[in-house]
C-alpha positions in Angstrom: 111.6 104.8 96.2 108.1 104.0 97.4 107.4 101.4 94.8 103.8 100.9 95.9 102.2 104.0 94.5 99.1 102.5 93.2 97.9 105.2 90.9 101.0 105.7 89.0 101.1 102.0 88.2 98.6 102.0 85.3 98.8 101.0 81.7 101.1 103.5 80.2 101.0 101.4 77.0 97.5 102.6 76.4 98.4 106.2 76.7 101.3 106.6 74.3 102.0 104.9 70.9 104.0 101.7 71.2 105.5 99.3 68.6 103.6 96.0 68.0 105.5 93.1 69.6 105.0 89.4 69.9 103.8 88.2 73.3 105.9 85.1 73.1 109.2 87.0 73.5 111.0 86.3 76.7 111.9 89.9 77.4 109.5 92.2 79.3 107.2 94.7 77.7 109.4 97.6 78.9 112.6 95.9 77.7 111.0 95.5 74.2 109.9 99.2 74.3 113.4 100.3 75.3 115.0 98.3 72.5 112.6 99.8 69.9 113.0 103.3 71.2 116.8 103.0 71.3 116.8 101.9 67.6 114.5 104.8 66.7 116.7 107.3 68.6 119.8 105.9 66.7 118.0 106.3 63.4 116.5 109.7 64.1 118.6 111.3 66.8 117.5 114.9 65.9 113.8 114.3 66.5 112.2 114.4 69.9 109.7 111.5 69.6 112.2 108.6 69.9 113.7 110.2 73.0 110.2 110.6 74.5 109.5 107.0 73.8 112.8 105.9 75.4 112.1 108.0 78.5 108.7 106.4 78.9 110.0 102.9 78.3 112.7 103.4 80.9 110.1 104.7 83.4 108.1 101.5 82.7 111.1 99.4 83.4 111.6 101.2 86.7 108.2 100.0 87.7 108.9 96.4 86.5 112.2 96.2 88.4 111.9 98.8 91.2 115.3 100.0 90.1 115.7 103.7 90.5 118.5 104.0 88.0 116.0 103.7 85.2 114.5 107.0 86.3 117.9 108.6 86.0 118.2 107.2 82.4 114.7 108.4 81.6 115.6 111.9 82.8 118.6 111.8 80.5 116.5 110.8 77.5 113.9 113.5 78.3 116.7 116.1 78.5 117.6 115.1 74.9 114.0 115.6 73.8 113.8 119.1 75.4 117.1 120.1 73.7 115.6 119.1 70.3 112.1 120.5 70.9 111.8 122.7 74.0 108.5 122.5 75.7 107.1 119.7 73.5 103.9 118.4 75.1 104.6 114.6 75.2 107.9 115.3 77.0 106.2 117.6 79.4 103.7 114.8 80.2 106.5 112.3 80.8 108.2 114.7 83.0 105.2 114.8 85.3 105.2 111.0 85.3 108.8 111.1 86.5 108.0 113.7 89.2 105.3 111.3 90.5 107.7 108.4 90.4 110.2 110.4 92.5 107.4 111.3 94.9 107.7 115.0 94.1 103.9 115.3 94.5 103.5 119.0 95.0 105.7 119.7 92.0 103.9 117.1 89.9 100.5 118.6 90.8 101.7 122.1 89.7 103.1 120.8 86.5 99.9 118.7 85.7 97.7 121.7 86.4 99.7 123.8 84.0 99.5 121.1 81.3 95.7 120.8 81.9 95.2 124.5 81.3 97.3 124.2 78.1 95.4 121.1 76.8 92.2 120.6 78.8 91.0 117.4 77.2 94.1 115.2 77.6 93.2 112.0 79.5 96.7 111.3 80.6 97.1 114.7 82.3 93.8 114.2 84.2 95.4 110.9 85.4 98.3 112.8 86.7 96.0 115.2 88.5 94.4 112.1 90.2 97.7 110.7 91.2 99.1 113.9 92.7 95.9 114.9 94.5 95.5 111.5 96.1 99.0 111.5 97.5 98.5 115.0 98.8 95.2 114.0 100.4 93.0 116.1 98.1 90.4 113.4 97.4 87.6 115.6 96.1 89.9 117.0 93.4 91.2 113.5 92.6 87.6 112.2 92.2 86.7 115.0 89.8 89.8 114.4 87.7 89.1 110.6 87.6 85.5 111.4 86.4 86.9 113.6 83.7 89.1 110.7 82.5 86.1 108.4 82.1 83.9 111.2 80.6 86.5 112.0 78.0 87.2 108.4 77.1 84.7 105.9 78.6 86.3 102.6 79.7 89.9 103.7 79.3 92.2 101.5 81.4 94.1 104.2 83.4 90.7 105.8 84.2 89.3 102.5 85.4 92.3 101.7 87.7 92.3 105.2 89.2 88.6 105.1 89.8 89.1 101.7 91.4 91.7 103.0 93.8 89.4 105.9 94.8 86.5 103.4 95.3 88.7 101.5 97.8 89.7 104.7 99.6 86.0 105.6 99.9 85.2 102.1 101.3 83.6 100.5 98.2 85.9 97.5 97.8 83.4 95.5 95.7 83.1 98.4 93.3 86.9 98.7 93.1 87.2 95.0 92.2 84.6 95.4 89.5 86.5 98.3 88.0 89.8 96.5 88.2 88.3 93.5 86.5 87.1 95.7 83.7 90.6 97.1 83.3 92.1 93.6 83.2 89.7 92.4 80.5 90.7 95.4 78.3 94.5 95.0 78.8 96.3 93.1 75.9 97.8 89.8 76.7 101.1 91.1 75.5 101.2 93.7 78.2 102.3 91.1 80.8 103.5 93.5 83.5 100.4 95.7 83.3 98.2 92.6 83.6 100.3 91.4 86.5 100.0 94.7 88.3 96.2 94.7 87.9 96.0 91.1 89.1 98.1 92.1 92.1 95.8 95.0 92.9 92.8 92.8 92.7 94.5 90.3 95.1 95.1 93.2 97.4 91.4 94.2 97.3 90.2 90.6 98.0 92.8 90.2 100.8 91.7 93.5 102.4 88.3 92.0 103.1 89.4 88.5 104.0 88.7 86.7 100.7 91.8 84.7 101.0 91.1 82.0 98.4 90.3 84.6 95.7 93.4 86.6 96.7 95.6 83.5 96.4 94.3 82.7 93.0 94.8 86.2 91.7 98.4 86.5 93.1 99.3 83.2 91.6 98.0 84.4 88.2 100.1 87.6 88.6 103.3 85.5 89.2 102.5 83.3 86.3 102.0 86.3 84.1 105.1 88.1 85.2 107.4 85.7 87.2 109.1 87.0 90.4 107.1 90.3 90.2 108.1 92.2 93.3 104.6 93.6 93.9 103.1 90.1 93.7 105.7 88.6 96.0 104.7 91.3 98.6 101.1 90.5 98.2 101.7 86.7 98.6 103.7 87.4 101.7 100.9 89.5 103.1 98.5 86.6 102.5 100.8 84.2 104.2 101.0 86.4 107.3 97.2 86.5 107.5 97.3 82.7 107.3 99.9 82.9 110.1 102.5 81.2 107.9 105.2 83.6 109.0 108.2 81.6 107.8 106.8 81.4 104.3 106.1 85.2 104.5 109.7 85.9 105.5 111.0 83.8 102.7 108.9 85.6 100.1 109.9 89.0 101.5 113.5 88.1 101.4 113.1 87.3 97.8 111.3 90.6 97.3 114.0 92.5 99.0 116.7 90.9 96.8 114.7 92.0 93.8 113.9 95.5 95.1 116.4 96.4 97.8 114.7 99.4 99.3 114.3 100.5 102.9 110.6 100.0 103.2 110.9 96.4 101.8 113.6 95.7 104.4 111.2 96.9 107.1 108.5 94.4 105.9 111.1 91.6 106.0 112.1 92.5 109.5 108.5 92.5 110.7 107.9 89.1 109.2 111.0 87.7 110.8 109.9 89.2 114.1 106.5 87.5 113.8 108.2 84.2 112.8 110.0 84.3 116.1 113.4 84.9 114.6 114.1 87.8 116.9 117.9 88.0 116.6 117.7 88.1 112.8 114.8 90.5 112.9 116.7 92.8 115.2 119.6 92.9 112.8 117.3 93.7 109.9 115.4 96.4 111.9 118.8 98.1 112.6 119.7 98.0 108.9 116.3 99.4 108.1 116.6 102.2 110.6 120.0 103.3 109.2 118.7 103.2 105.6 115.5 104.9 106.6 117.2 107.8 108.4 119.5 108.4 105.4 116.6 109.0 103.1 114.1 110.6 105.6 114.7 114.1 104.4 114.2 113.2 100.7 110.9 113.1 98.9 111.3 109.4 98.1 111.6 107.8 101.5 110.5 105.1 103.9 109.1 107.5 106.5 105.8 105.7 107.1 107.7 102.5 107.9 110.1 104.4 110.0 107.2 105.9 112.0 105.8 102.4 112.8 109.3 101.1 113.6 109.9 103.7 116.2 106.3 103.5 117.5 105.9 99.7 117.7 109.3 98.1 117.8 112.0 100.5 118.9 109.6 102.1 121.4 110.8 105.6 120.7 107.6 107.6 120.4 109.3 111.0 120.1 111.3 109.8 117.2 108.2 108.5 115.6 106.5 111.8 116.0 109.4 113.7 114.6 109.4 111.7 111.4 105.6 111.8 111.2 105.6 115.6 111.5 108.2 115.8 108.7 106.2 113.5 106.4 102.9 115.2 106.9 104.5 118.4 105.7 104.9 116.7 102.4 101.7 114.7 102.0 98.3 114.3 103.6 97.0 111.0 102.3 95.1 108.7 104.6 98.0 106.3 105.1 100.4 109.1 106.1 97.8 110.6 108.4 97.1 107.2 110.0 100.9 106.9 110.7 100.8 110.5 112.2 97.8 109.7 114.4 99.6 106.6 115.6 102.8 108.5 116.4 100.7 111.1 118.4 99.0 108.3 120.2 102.3 106.6 121.2 103.6 110.0 122.3 100.7 110.3 124.7 98.9 113.1 122.7 95.6 111.2 122.5 93.3 114.1 121.8 95.4 115.2 118.8 95.6 111.6 117.6 91.9 111.3 117.8 91.4 114.5 115.7 93.8 113.2 113.0 92.2 109.8 112.9 88.8 111.3 112.4 90.1 113.0 109.3 91.3 109.6 108.1 88.0 107.7 108.8 85.9 110.5 107.2 87.3 109.4 103.8 85.6 106.1 104.3 88.5 103.7 104.1 88.0 100.2 105.5 91.5 99.0 106.4 92.0 96.6 109.4 95.2 98.2 110.5 93.7 101.7 110.4 90.6 100.6 112.2 92.7 98.9 114.9 94.6 102.2 115.4 91.3 104.1 115.6 90.1 101.6 118.2 93.2 101.9 120.4 92.9 105.7 120.3 89.2 105.5 121.3 90.0 103.1 124.1 92.6 105.4 125.5 90.0 108.1 125.5 87.7 105.7 127.5 85.2 105.6 124.6 84.8 101.9 125.0 81.7 101.5 122.8 83.5 103.2 119.8 86.7 101.3 120.4 84.8 98.0 120.5 83.1 98.8 117.2 86.3 99.6 115.5 88.0 96.5 116.8 85.1 94.3 115.8 85.0 95.8 112.3 88.7 95.3 111.9 88.5 91.7 113.2 85.7 90.8 110.7 87.8 92.0 107.8 90.1 89.0 108.4 93.1 90.7 106.9 96.5 92.0 107.9 95.9 93.8 111.2 92.8 91.8 112.2 94.8 89.7 114.7 95.9 92.8 116.6 92.3 94.0 116.6 91.2 90.7 118.2 93.9 91.0 120.8 92.7 94.5 121.7 89.1 93.4 121.7 89.9 90.5 124.0 91.6 92.9 126.5 88.6 95.2 126.4 86.3 92.3 127.2 88.5 91.2 130.0 88.5 94.7 131.4 84.7 94.8 131.2 84.3 91.4 132.9 86.7 92.4 135.7 84.5 95.4 136.7 
């Protein structure tokens, strides 16, 4: 499961009714909601609402733990709800949530559009339209849906976080941070996982533009709010890699993988081990990742982007990278998938095609060091040295993950120029 879908991870507690709970309890918000919903279902087994509440709580627990089995349990609860009350609206909404969680984006979009026609002023449904359209690369439609969320209910937390995500994609990181901070200030202290998620995303935004001190403060706050949070561990590991503390990064990613043993997390661990100089161990982990990645490559919920970069940059199998990239772009057209596709084309020697795809990515406005580095390498291969230098320089100045590779490329370009 791709546990890093940013848009789905928003405050579901603000969208559905939930029982009041004390923030001092040791259990998580989702665990408390599960316990409350299970009691309601036992007391009123012939009504749909408790089963809806249970399905939603289980979906929240899936995000907290990155454990896919909670989605299966949520589906079972939702089935009960539909048996009692076929076509009930809350269950239909939760079903879209689960489709998104399983990366069935086209199906989620169709279901959300149908619900939007049925009830055109439901904020949650507009949120689902944002989520699905973003993952499918339909950014204009996503932006319109996000604006509807904020028009219908100004300042609502899910609308703010989605708007922030879009701001980042469009290159306005400062605006994204401002919106995320507004969401944080509106999130109850009792919603510890929601707050930790927002703090983690704010850390990501700060880190993406080299604000390392701010990023570290935010990710520490996330881990204090929700200890051992798998998203926050990943963000801290990214920070340590930017700081070139690769051993620490590997330790953090090992901890994250134990908490969330998914193929894409194993890839990140292998890369960190490789960068730490632990090549034998990295090679073993890469092989484990490849086997796991291939097994799920034909499913919607996969590690295909990581598999593309593994084949392109580590296994040096460009044709395999392109095969997986072609498969994945048939499912989704978001900028990160298109970036991976462009890189696979580049590694396979199809530079003109890579350039055309990369232009689609950059047109969105995203300012990501890794993407800019890829764009620079493609431009350099096309002998467009001025453009390549600009992309490498921009990536270097971001001082984030990927900036070191941009500096290496820029240094090689400068050496080539001085040798002429």
